[in-house]
C-alpha positions, 0 to 999 in steps of 0.5 A, a space after each residue: 397196812 390195808 386197814 389204815 384209816 378205816 373203820 368197820 362195824 360188824 354185828 353178831 361177831 359171836 354166835 348168840 349163845 357165846 354172846 350170852 356166855 361172855 356176858 354172864 362171865 363178865 357180869 357175874 359175881 365171880 369176875 374180878 373187876 378193879 376200880 380205876 379213878 379215870 377210864 382213860 387212864 387219867 387223861 380226863 380233866 374231871 375224872 371218870 371212874 370205872 372198873 377194868 380188868 387187864 385180861 392180856 397185858 403187854 402179851 402176858 395172859 392173865 386169864 384162862 379157861 373158858 373166858 380165854 377161849 371166848 376172847 380168842 374166838 372174838 379176836 379170830 372172828 374179828 380178824 376173819 371179818 377184816 380179811 373178808 372186807 380187805 381180801 388181804 391176809 396178814 399175821 397179827 399178835 394180840 398185845 392187849 385185852 382190857 375189859 371195862 365197866 362203866 356206871 352212869 354218873 349221878 353228877 357228871 361234870 363237863 362233856 359227856 365225852 371222855 378224854 380223846 386218846 389212843 391206846 398206845 403209841 405203836 401202829 395197831 388195830 383196835 377191836 372194841 366189842 360191846 358186851 351189852 346193849 347200852 348208851 355211851 356211844 364210841 366216837 372215832 375221830 378223823 384226826 390221827 396220831 402221827 409219830 413225828 408230831 405227837 401233839 394231842 389235838 384240842 377238843 375244838 380241833 376234832 372232827 368226827 369220823 364215826 359214832 357207834 352205839 353199844 349193842 350186844 355182839 357188835 364189834 368195831 374194828 379200826 386203825 388204833 391211830 385214830 383219836 377216839 373216846 367213849 361217851 359216859 352212859 346216862 341210863 345203863 351200865 356200859 361194858 366193853 372189851 377193848 383189844 389191841 392187835 399188832 400186825 407183824 
């Protein structure tokens, strides 16, 4: 797969009006957010609470209407940009889309970095979209998950490949086998859409 071990950062992946529309939907009072005790699914030793919504989970679509249209546009634009960068066409299956909302924590314990993780254990492409400007950078590490060696690297073994600051309309497209994490926001809420795509 030509995108293996690569990271692409693209600004304004959606037109401005669609960025604003998606922001209004996710941050409006009708969007169903669900509390989770830890943003990384329980991997953080000290717990990092957040809110999420599994919009598409294991291929099952849990959202419809205009939000689904915008998510499909986001995914299509991201894969088109990937094709422009690599000049290789491929078929993809959208496996999961999860929206995440984090608030600054008054009493943060430990490192600002959440637990490093991969989203799941099948070779996949991660597409991370920033809904709003924020602090709380995404950190993507050189370290890779290997199916034949499932050892999780210790924090002192991690080597940073790329740090990306949240900016409305920006997307990060990367090989999902890179260990990665978010950092806790200190000043602003952090809202992202995390998509996982399989090449078929």
